Biopython code that builds the backbone (N, CA, C, O; Angstrom):
import numpy as np
from Bio.PDB.StructureBuilder import StructureBuilder

atoms = [
    (1, "MET", "N", (126.145, 89.556, 33.915)),
    (1, "MET", "CA", (125.686, 90.659, 35.062)),
    (1, "MET", "C", (124.415, 91.034, 34.981)),
    (1, "MET", "O", (124.024, 91.479, 33.902)),
    (2, "ASN", "N", (123.542, 90.941, 36.045)),
    (2, "ASN", "CA", (122.284, 91.460, 36.088)),
    (2, "ASN", "C", (122.181, 92.970, 36.140)),
    (2, "ASN", "O", (122.981, 93.632, 36.801)),
    (3, "THR", "N", (121.281, 93.469, 35.504)),
    (3, "THR", "CA", (120.988, 94.880, 35.336)),
    (3, "THR", "C", (119.670, 95.075, 36.031)),
    (3, "THR", "O", (118.939, 94.123, 36.305)),
    (4, "LYS", "N", (119.366, 96.371, 36.321)),
    (4, "LYS", "CA", (118.005, 96.805, 37.031)),
    (4, "LYS", "C", (116.831, 96.337, 36.157)),
    (4, "LYS", "O", (115.722, 96.161, 36.663)),
    (5, "GLU", "N", (117.078, 96.120, 34.761)),
    (5, "GLU", "CA", (115.961, 95.592, 33.799)),
    (5, "GLU", "C", (115.739, 94.286, 34.061)),
    (5, "GLU", "O", (114.669, 93.804, 33.686)),
    (6, "THR", "N", (116.598, 93.552, 34.677)),
    (6, "THR", "CA", (116.498, 92.055, 34.677)),
    (6, "THR", "C", (116.206, 91.541, 36.163)),
    (6, "THR", "O", (116.094, 90.354, 36.469)),
    (7, "LEU", "N", (116.096, 92.683, 37.081)),
    (7, "LEU", "CA", (115.884, 92.264, 38.505)),
    (7, "LEU", "C", (114.634, 92.665, 39.028)),
    (7, "LEU", "O", (114.013, 93.542, 38.427)),
    (8, "SER", "N", (114.173, 92.163, 40.047)),
    (8, "SER", "CA", (112.944, 92.557, 40.726)),
    (8, "SER", "C", (113.261, 92.690, 42.144)),
    (8, "SER", "O", (114.006, 91.840, 42.632)),
    (9, "ARG", "N", (112.786, 93.671, 42.911)),
    (9, "ARG", "CA", (113.038, 93.827, 44.286)),
    (9, "ARG", "C", (111.681, 93.213, 45.122)),
    (9, "ARG", "O", (110.492, 93.335, 44.829)),
    (10, "ILE", "N", (112.204, 92.628, 46.077)),
    (10, "ILE", "CA", (111.250, 92.089, 47.236)),
    (10, "ILE", "C", (111.650, 92.505, 48.478)),
    (10, "ILE", "O", (112.856, 92.630, 48.688)),
    (11, "THR", "N", (110.711, 92.783, 49.488)),
    (11, "THR", "CA", (111.038, 93.091, 50.907)),
    (11, "THR", "C", (110.372, 92.081, 51.678)),
    (11, "THR", "O", (109.190, 91.824, 51.450)),
    (12, "ILE", "N", (111.036, 91.471, 52.590)),
    (12, "ILE", "CA", (110.480, 90.520, 53.613)),
    (12, "ILE", "C", (110.851, 90.749, 54.893)),
    (12, "ILE", "O", (111.952, 91.246, 55.133)),
    (13, "ASP", "N", (110.047, 90.443, 55.799)),
    (13, "ASP", "CA", (110.283, 90.548, 57.375)),
    (13, "ASP", "C", (110.532, 89.036, 57.936)),
    (13, "ASP", "O", (109.802, 88.058, 57.777)),
    (14, "ILE", "N", (111.701, 89.117, 58.599)),
    (14, "ILE", "CA", (112.106, 87.728, 59.158)),
    (14, "ILE", "C", (112.210, 88.100, 60.648)),
    (14, "ILE", "O", (112.176, 89.253, 61.079)),
    (15, "PRO", "N", (112.344, 86.965, 61.391)),
    (15, "PRO", "CA", (112.594, 87.295, 62.883)),
    (15, "PRO", "C", (113.997, 87.719, 63.097)),
    (15, "PRO", "O", (114.913, 87.351, 62.362)),
    (16, "ILE", "N", (114.150, 88.526, 64.154)),
    (16, "ILE", "CA", (115.441, 89.094, 64.449)),
    (16, "ILE", "C", (116.632, 88.096, 64.565)),
    (16, "ILE", "O", (117.757, 88.314, 64.117)),
    (17, "GLU", "N", (116.235, 86.959, 65.232)),
    (17, "GLU", "CA", (117.195, 85.844, 65.480)),
    (17, "GLU", "C", (117.663, 85.237, 64.119)),
    (17, "GLU", "O", (118.842, 84.967, 63.890)),
    (18, "SER", "N", (116.613, 85.039, 63.211)),
    (18, "SER", "CA", (117.023, 84.559, 61.966)),
    (18, "SER", "C", (117.939, 85.504, 61.172)),
    (18, "SER", "O", (118.837, 85.059, 60.458)),
    (19, "HIS", "N", (117.690, 86.837, 61.312)),
    (19, "HIS", "CA", (118.543, 87.766, 60.621)),
    (19, "HIS", "C", (119.869, 87.756, 61.106)),
    (19, "HIS", "O", (120.840, 87.881, 60.360)),
    (20, "LYS", "N", (119.955, 87.594, 62.487)),
    (20, "LYS", "CA", (121.444, 87.600, 63.155)),
    (20, "LYS", "C", (122.031, 86.236, 62.677)),
    (20, "LYS", "O", (123.195, 86.198, 62.276)),
    (21, "ARG", "N", (121.245, 85.102, 62.711)),
    (21, "ARG", "CA", (122.017, 83.904, 62.127)),
    (21, "ARG", "C", (122.464, 83.879, 60.598)),
    (21, "ARG", "O", (123.405, 83.192, 60.200)),
    (22, "LEU", "N", (121.694, 84.696, 59.786)),
    (22, "LEU", "CA", (121.910, 84.821, 58.435)),
    (22, "LEU", "C", (123.222, 85.844, 58.208)),
    (22, "LEU", "O", (124.023, 85.720, 57.281)),
    (23, "LYS", "N", (123.265, 86.661, 59.028)),
    (23, "LYS", "CA", (124.475, 87.617, 59.022)),
    (23, "LYS", "C", (125.664, 86.848, 59.441)),
    (23, "LYS", "O", (126.724, 87.061, 58.853)),
    (24, "VAL", "N", (125.607, 85.981, 60.391)),
    (24, "VAL", "CA", (126.774, 85.336, 60.758)),
    (24, "VAL", "C", (127.257, 84.280, 59.819)),
    (24, "VAL", "O", (128.439, 84.018, 59.596)),
    (25, "MET", "N", (126.152, 83.669, 59.264)),
    (25, "MET", "CA", (126.532, 82.640, 58.103)),
    (25, "MET", "C", (127.163, 83.366, 56.915)),
    (25, "MET", "O", (128.172, 82.931, 56.359)),
    (26, "ALA", "N", (126.586, 84.398, 56.574)),
    (26, "ALA", "CA", (127.089, 85.090, 55.431)),
    (26, "ALA", "C", (128.610, 85.544, 55.682)),
    (26, "ALA", "O", (129.423, 85.500, 54.758)),
    (27, "THR", "N", (128.940, 85.954, 56.888)),
    (27, "THR", "CA", (130.339, 86.283, 57.255)),
    (27, "THR", "C", (131.217, 85.159, 57.195)),
    (27, "THR", "O", (132.327, 85.231, 56.667)),
    (28, "LEU", "N", (130.689, 83.963, 57.799)),
    (28, "LEU", "CA", (131.546, 82.768, 57.875)),
    (28, "LEU", "C", (131.913, 82.192, 56.439)),
    (28, "LEU", "O", (132.992, 81.678, 56.145)),
    (29, "LEU", "N", (130.825, 82.370, 55.599)),
    (29, "LEU", "CA", (131.080, 81.883, 54.117)),
    (29, "LEU", "C", (131.567, 83.018, 53.191)),
    (29, "LEU", "O", (131.745, 82.787, 51.995)),
    (30, "GLY", "N", (131.771, 84.164, 53.688)),
    (30, "GLY", "CA", (132.438, 85.269, 52.799)),
    (30, "GLY", "C", (131.534, 85.609, 51.670)),
    (30, "GLY", "O", (131.924, 85.849, 50.527)),
    (31, "LYS", "N", (130.233, 85.613, 52.093)),
    (31, "LYS", "CA", (129.276, 85.937, 51.140)),
    (31, "LYS", "C", (128.327, 87.133, 51.648)),
    (31, "LYS", "O", (128.371, 87.383, 52.852)),
    (32, "SER", "N", (127.525, 87.843, 50.880)),
    (32, "SER", "CA", (126.737, 88.726, 51.378)),
    (32, "SER", "C", (125.295, 87.994, 51.699)),
    (32, "SER", "O", (124.948, 86.946, 51.156)),
    (33, "MET", "N", (124.580, 88.653, 52.587)),
    (33, "MET", "CA", (123.231, 88.098, 52.911)),
    (33, "MET", "C", (122.445, 87.869, 51.724)),
    (33, "MET", "O", (121.829, 86.807, 51.633)),
    (34, "ARG", "N", (122.379, 88.807, 50.717)),
    (34, "ARG", "CA", (121.703, 88.799, 49.507)),
    (34, "ARG", "C", (122.165, 87.430, 48.713)),
    (34, "ARG", "O", (121.328, 86.688, 48.198)),
    (35, "GLU", "N", (123.383, 87.207, 48.671)),
    (35, "GLU", "CA", (123.830, 86.030, 47.958)),
    (35, "GLU", "C", (123.204, 84.723, 48.486)),
    (35, "GLU", "O", (122.708, 83.885, 47.732)),
    (36, "ILE", "N", (123.257, 84.603, 49.796)),
    (36, "ILE", "CA", (122.772, 83.467, 50.390)),
    (36, "ILE", "C", (121.275, 83.284, 50.279)),
    (36, "ILE", "O", (120.784, 82.159, 50.182)),
    (37, "VAL", "N", (120.504, 84.461, 50.293)),
    (37, "VAL", "CA", (119.080, 84.342, 50.100)),
    (37, "VAL", "C", (118.691, 83.982, 48.686)),
    (37, "VAL", "O", (117.793, 83.172, 48.457)),
    (38, "VAL", "N", (119.415, 84.625, 47.693)),
    (38, "VAL", "CA", (119.119, 84.354, 46.249)),
    (38, "VAL", "C", (119.458, 82.838, 45.977)),
    (38, "VAL", "O", (118.716, 82.145, 45.281)),
    (39, "GLU", "N", (120.605, 82.357, 46.552)),
    (39, "GLU", "CA", (120.919, 81.008, 46.235)),
    (39, "GLU", "C", (119.930, 79.973, 46.951)),
    (39, "GLU", "O", (119.747, 78.863, 46.452)),
    (40, "SER", "N", (119.300, 80.366, 48.131)),
    (40, "SER", "CA", (118.433, 79.552, 48.684)),
    (40, "SER", "C", (117.224, 79.530, 47.860)),
    (40, "SER", "O", (116.673, 78.445, 47.671)),
    (41, "ILE", "N", (116.733, 80.629, 47.334)),
    (41, "ILE", "CA", (115.580, 80.738, 46.519)),
    (41, "ILE", "C", (115.735, 79.914, 45.161)),
    (41, "ILE", "O", (114.823, 79.223, 44.707)),
    (42, "GLU", "N", (116.918, 80.051, 44.594)),
    (42, "GLU", "CA", (117.044, 79.344, 43.356)),
    (42, "GLU", "C", (117.113, 77.805, 43.716)),
    (42, "GLU", "O", (116.554, 77.028, 42.943)),
    (43, "GLU", "N", (117.717, 77.341, 44.762)),
    (43, "GLU", "CA", (117.770, 75.933, 45.062)),
    (43, "GLU", "C", (116.269, 75.609, 45.278)),
    (43, "GLU", "O", (115.824, 74.645, 44.655)),
    (44, "CYS", "N", (115.539, 76.224, 45.994)),
    (44, "CYS", "CA", (114.154, 75.943, 46.266)),
    (44, "CYS", "C", (113.442, 75.814, 45.088)),
    (44, "CYS", "O", (112.742, 74.821, 44.885)),
    (45, "LEU", "N", (113.570, 76.894, 44.133)),
    (45, "LEU", "CA", (112.808, 76.798, 42.760)),
    (45, "LEU", "C", (113.099, 75.626, 41.873)),
    (45, "LEU", "O", (112.230, 75.048, 41.219)),
    (46, "HIS", "N", (114.535, 75.264, 41.888)),
    (46, "HIS", "CA", (114.882, 74.232, 41.054)),
    (46, "HIS", "C", (114.673, 72.724, 41.557)),
    (46, "HIS", "O", (114.832, 71.763, 40.804)),
    (47, "SER", "N", (114.301, 72.608, 42.908)),
    (47, "SER", "CA", (114.051, 71.462, 43.426)),
    (47, "SER", "C", (112.602, 71.098, 43.299)),
    (47, "SER", "O", (112.257, 69.948, 43.572)),
    (48, "TYR", "N", (111.704, 72.020, 42.893)),
    (48, "TYR", "CA", (110.389, 71.665, 42.705)),
    (48, "TYR", "C", (110.166, 70.571, 41.463)),
    (48, "TYR", "O", (110.773, 70.621, 40.393)),
    (49, "PRO", "N", (109.358, 69.761, 41.761)),
    (49, "PRO", "CA", (109.206, 68.624, 40.714)),
    (49, "PRO", "C", (108.908, 69.270, 39.223)),
    (49, "PRO", "O", (108.138, 70.209, 39.025)),
    (50, "ASN", "N", (109.565, 68.675, 38.359)),
    (50, "ASN", "CA", (109.216, 69.064, 36.926)),
    (50, "ASN", "C", (108.151, 68.392, 36.489)),
    (50, "ASN", "O", (107.688, 67.456, 37.142)),
    (51, "LYS", "N", (107.595, 68.820, 35.242)),
    (51, "LYS", "CA", (106.428, 68.322, 34.551)),
    (51, "LYS", "C", (106.257, 66.740, 34.510)),
    (51, "LYS", "O", (105.197, 66.160, 34.746)),
    (52, "GLU", "N", (107.407, 66.157, 34.191)),
    (52, "GLU", "CA", (107.473, 64.623, 34.112)),
    (52, "GLU", "C", (107.326, 64.015, 35.436)),
    (52, "GLU", "O", (106.762, 62.928, 35.560)),
    (53, "THR", "N", (107.841, 64.709, 36.504)),
    (53, "THR", "CA", (107.626, 64.000, 37.868)),
    (53, "THR", "C", (106.170, 64.405, 38.270)),
    (53, "THR", "O", (105.571, 63.487, 38.831)),
    (54, "LEU", "N", (105.525, 65.455, 38.131)),
    (54, "LEU", "CA", (104.269, 65.741, 38.434)),
    (54, "LEU", "C", (103.174, 64.671, 37.725)),
    (54, "LEU", "O", (102.205, 64.154, 38.280)),
    (55, "LYS", "N", (103.547, 64.525, 36.564)),
    (55, "LYS", "CA", (102.695, 63.622, 35.830)),
    (55, "LYS", "C", (102.776, 62.272, 36.455)),
    (55, "LYS", "O", (101.725, 61.676, 36.692)),
    (56, "ALA", "N", (104.081, 61.663, 36.783)),
    (56, "ALA", "CA", (104.161, 60.476, 37.411)),
    (56, "ALA", "C", (103.374, 60.386, 38.823)),
    (56, "ALA", "O", (102.772, 59.369, 39.166)),
    (57, "ILE", "N", (103.434, 61.381, 39.481)),
    (57, "ILE", "CA", (102.834, 61.475, 40.851)),
    (57, "ILE", "C", (101.213, 61.453, 40.591)),
    (57, "ILE", "O", (100.516, 60.810, 41.375)),
    (58, "LYS", "N", (100.703, 62.045, 39.662)),
    (58, "LYS", "CA", (99.369, 62.011, 39.323)),
    (58, "LYS", "C", (98.897, 60.703, 38.848)),
    (58, "LYS", "O", (97.805, 60.260, 39.205)),
    (59, "ASN", "N", (99.820, 59.964, 37.920)),
    (59, "ASN", "CA", (99.520, 58.641, 37.554)),
    (59, "ASN", "C", (99.424, 57.689, 38.755)),
    (59, "ASN", "O", (98.497, 56.879, 38.798)),
    (60, "VAL", "N", (100.286, 57.747, 39.673)),
    (60, "VAL", "CA", (100.460, 56.987, 40.908)),
    (60, "VAL", "C", (99.149, 57.121, 41.639)),
    (60, "VAL", "O", (98.561, 56.114, 42.035)),
    (61, "GLU", "N", (98.681, 58.316, 41.828)),
    (61, "GLU", "CA", (97.530, 58.683, 42.649)),
    (61, "GLU", "C", (96.212, 57.977, 42.022)),
    (61, "GLU", "O", (95.263, 57.649, 42.734)),
    (62, "LYS", "N", (96.247, 57.770, 40.587)),
    (62, "LYS", "CA", (95.283, 57.335, 39.879)),
    (62, "LYS", "C", (95.423, 55.701, 39.659)),
    (62, "LYS", "O", (94.648, 55.030, 38.978)),
    (63, "ASN", "N", (96.466, 55.250, 40.311)),
    (63, "ASN", "CA", (96.953, 53.725, 40.110)),
    (63, "ASN", "C", (97.126, 53.433, 38.626)),
    (63, "ASN", "O", (96.640, 52.420, 38.123)),
    (64, "LYS", "N", (97.817, 54.322, 37.932)),
    (64, "LYS", "CA", (97.891, 54.167, 36.443)),
    (64, "LYS", "C", (99.364, 53.803, 36.263)),
    (64, "LYS", "O", (100.205, 54.385, 36.948)),
    (65, "GLY", "N", (99.700, 52.922, 35.425)),
    (65, "GLY", "CA", (101.048, 52.599, 34.973)),
    (65, "GLY", "C", (101.972, 52.141, 36.155)),
    (65, "GLY", "O", (103.166, 52.442, 36.173)),
    (66, "LEU", "N", (101.376, 51.407, 37.134)),
    (66, "LEU", "CA", (102.119, 50.849, 38.199)),
    (66, "LEU", "C", (102.728, 49.452, 37.787)),
    (66, "LEU", "O", (102.179, 48.710, 36.972)),
    (67, "VAL", "N", (103.850, 49.180, 38.395)),
    (67, "VAL", "CA", (104.494, 47.892, 38.181)),
    (67, "VAL", "C", (104.497, 47.219, 39.367)),
    (67, "VAL", "O", (105.056, 47.761, 40.321)),
    (68, "LYS", "N", (103.913, 45.992, 39.525)),
    (68, "LYS", "CA", (103.806, 45.190, 40.566)),
    (68, "LYS", "C", (105.066, 44.272, 40.753)),
    (68, "LYS", "O", (105.450, 43.605, 39.792)),
    (69, "ALA", "N", (105.674, 44.220, 41.865)),
    (69, "ALA", "CA", (106.844, 43.312, 42.053)),
    (69, "ALA", "C", (106.841, 42.749, 43.486)),
    (69, "ALA", "O", (106.394, 43.454, 44.392)),
    (70, "CYS", "N", (107.319, 41.508, 43.741)),
    (70, "CYS", "CA", (107.342, 40.947, 44.966)),
    (70, "CYS", "C", (108.385, 41.475, 45.967)),
    (70, "CYS", "O", (108.226, 41.448, 47.187)),
    (71, "ASP", "N", (109.517, 41.979, 45.304)),
    (71, "ASP", "CA", (110.580, 42.530, 46.143)),
    (71, "ASP", "C", (111.360, 43.432, 45.296)),
    (71, "ASP", "O", (111.118, 43.489, 44.091)),
    (72, "ALA", "N", (112.350, 44.198, 45.878)),
    (72, "ALA", "CA", (113.196, 45.075, 45.022)),
    (72, "ALA", "C", (113.924, 44.453, 43.858)),
    (72, "ALA", "O", (114.028, 45.034, 42.778)),
    (73, "GLU", "N", (114.421, 43.272, 44.096)),
    (73, "GLU", "CA", (115.128, 42.745, 42.815)),
    (73, "GLU", "C", (114.174, 42.529, 41.788)),
    (73, "GLU", "O", (114.468, 42.797, 40.623)),
    (74, "ASP", "N", (112.918, 42.013, 42.133)),
    (74, "ASP", "CA", (111.914, 41.720, 41.027)),
    (74, "ASP", "C", (111.629, 43.057, 40.293)),
    (74, "ASP", "O", (111.562, 43.175, 39.070)),
    (75, "LEU", "N", (111.462, 44.097, 41.253)),
    (75, "LEU", "CA", (111.103, 45.381, 40.640)),
    (75, "LEU", "C", (112.303, 45.899, 39.775)),
    (75, "LEU", "O", (112.050, 46.320, 38.646)),
    (76, "PHE", "N", (113.470, 45.896, 40.192)),
    (76, "PHE", "CA", (114.413, 46.274, 39.235)),
    (76, "PHE", "C", (114.506, 45.591, 37.948)),
    (76, "PHE", "O", (114.813, 46.215, 36.932)),
    (77, "LYS", "N", (114.223, 44.179, 37.940)),
    (77, "LYS", "CA", (114.322, 43.362, 36.934)),
    (77, "LYS", "C", (113.149, 43.879, 35.978)),
    (77, "LYS", "O", (113.388, 44.069, 34.785)),
    (78, "LYS", "N", (112.051, 44.075, 36.442)),
    (78, "LYS", "CA", (110.972, 44.533, 35.599)),
    (78, "LYS", "C", (111.070, 45.844, 34.975)),
    (78, "LYS", "O", (110.468, 46.187, 33.957)),
    (79, "LEU", "N", (111.965, 46.631, 35.740)),
    (79, "LEU", "CA", (112.072, 47.947, 35.106)),
    (79, "LEU", "C", (113.313, 48.215, 34.365)),
    (79, "LEU", "O", (113.622, 49.314, 33.905)),
    (80, "GLY", "N", (114.059, 47.043, 34.276)),
    (80, "GLY", "CA", (115.372, 47.035, 33.367)),
    (80, "GLY", "C", (116.402, 47.665, 34.041)),
    (80, "GLY", "O", (117.306, 48.127, 33.345)),
    (81, "ILE", "N", (116.470, 47.789, 35.270)),
    (81, "ILE", "CA", (117.489, 48.511, 35.971)),
    (81, "ILE", "C", (118.573, 47.454, 36.432)),
    (81, "ILE", "O", (119.564, 47.822, 37.063)),
]
sb = StructureBuilder()
sb.init_structure("model")
sb.init_model(0)
sb.init_chain("A")
sb.init_seg("    ")
for serial, (resi, resn, name, xyz) in enumerate(atoms, 1):
    if name == "N":
        sb.init_residue(resn, " ", resi, " ")
    sb.init_atom(name, np.array(xyz, "f"), 0.0, 1.0, " ", f" {name:<3s}", serial, name[0])
structure = sb.get_structure()
């Protein structure tokens, strides 16, 4: 259970129409608006690329460590998939 010591408060302004839709969604799902917002934030934070993925992206941008293949089958073979 979260306590006041482990929580931080934020205040945001959203369009009235978005607030109405959030309220309806919460009702339909049997959740509070807070639960939906927190779940959405957590999902967004966890979907951000991790360090390994960011490193791979940088390597691709530098043309480093690329595997050349003539087609998907050849690529899978070279990657051992």
